[in-house]
C-alpha positions as CSV (number, residue, x, y, z in Angstrom):
1,X,6.2,30.1,47.4
2,X,5.9,31.9,44.5
3,X,4.4,35.0,43.9
4,X,2.9,36.5,40.4
5,X,1.1,39.7,39.6
6,X,-0.4,40.4,35.9
7,X,-0.6,43.8,35.7
8,X,-2.7,43.7,32.7
9,X,-5.8,41.5,34.5
10,X,-4.6,43.1,37.8
11,X,-4.5,39.5,39.0
12,X,-2.1,38.5,42.2
13,X,-1.3,34.7,42.6
14,X,0.4,33.1,45.4
15,X,1.7,29.6,45.0
16,X,2.4,27.2,47.8
17,X,1.9,24.0,46.0
18,X,4.8,22.4,43.9
19,X,4.9,23.0,40.0
20,X,2.3,21.0,38.2
21,X,0.0,20.5,40.9
22,X,-3.7,21.2,40.2
23,X,-6.5,22.4,42.5
24,X,-9.3,20.0,43.1
25,X,-11.5,22.8,44.8
26,X,-11.5,26.4,44.8
27,X,-13.4,28.4,48.0
28,X,-14.3,32.4,47.8
29,X,-12.5,33.5,51.0
30,X,-13.8,37.2,50.7
31,X,-15.0,38.8,47.2
32,X,-12.2,38.9,45.0
33,X,-10.0,36.6,46.9
34,X,-9.9,32.7,46.2
35,X,-8.2,29.9,47.8
36,X,-7.5,26.8,45.7
37,X,-7.0,23.3,47.4
38,X,-5.8,19.9,46.5
39,X,-7.8,16.6,47.0
40,X,-6.3,16.1,50.3
41,X,-7.4,19.8,51.3
42,X,-3.8,21.2,51.1
43,X,-3.7,25.1,50.4
44,X,-2.1,25.4,46.9
45,X,-2.5,29.2,45.9
46,X,-4.3,32.3,46.6
47,X,-5.8,34.3,43.9
48,X,-6.6,37.9,44.1
49,X,-8.8,39.5,41.5
50,X,-8.6,43.3,41.0
51,X,-5.6,43.1,43.2
52,X,-4.8,46.9,43.5
53,X,-8.3,47.7,44.4
54,X,-8.4,44.7,46.9
55,X,-5.1,45.2,48.7
56,X,-6.1,49.0,49.7
57,X,-8.4,47.3,51.9
58,X,-6.9,44.9,54.8
59,X,-7.5,41.4,53.8
60,X,-7.3,39.0,56.6
61,X,-8.3,35.2,56.9
62,X,-7.5,32.1,58.3
63,X,-6.8,28.7,56.7
64,X,-6.6,25.4,58.6
65,X,-3.4,23.7,57.5
66,X,-3.1,20.0,57.5
67,X,0.5,18.7,58.7
68,X,2.2,16.5,56.0
69,X,3.2,13.1,56.8
70,X,7.0,14.3,57.2
71,X,5.9,16.7,59.8
72,X,4.0,13.9,61.8
73,X,7.0,11.2,61.4
74,X,8.7,10.9,64.9
75,X,12.2,12.5,64.6
């Protein structure tokens, strides 16, 4: 996980994916908060626009995570 904040644009981005992965779909979670997903529906990152304003309020949402093949393999 990697967290970046751009104070000039007041933009916060939380990366969950691997470097170089590209989003196939972006969904608006709440106004100002967007979630990026890959082609398999895995969460790659969360972007918060106007972060200093949005994060003054409690932002809560749920994302259904798909288990990876490694997690599903028998031990």
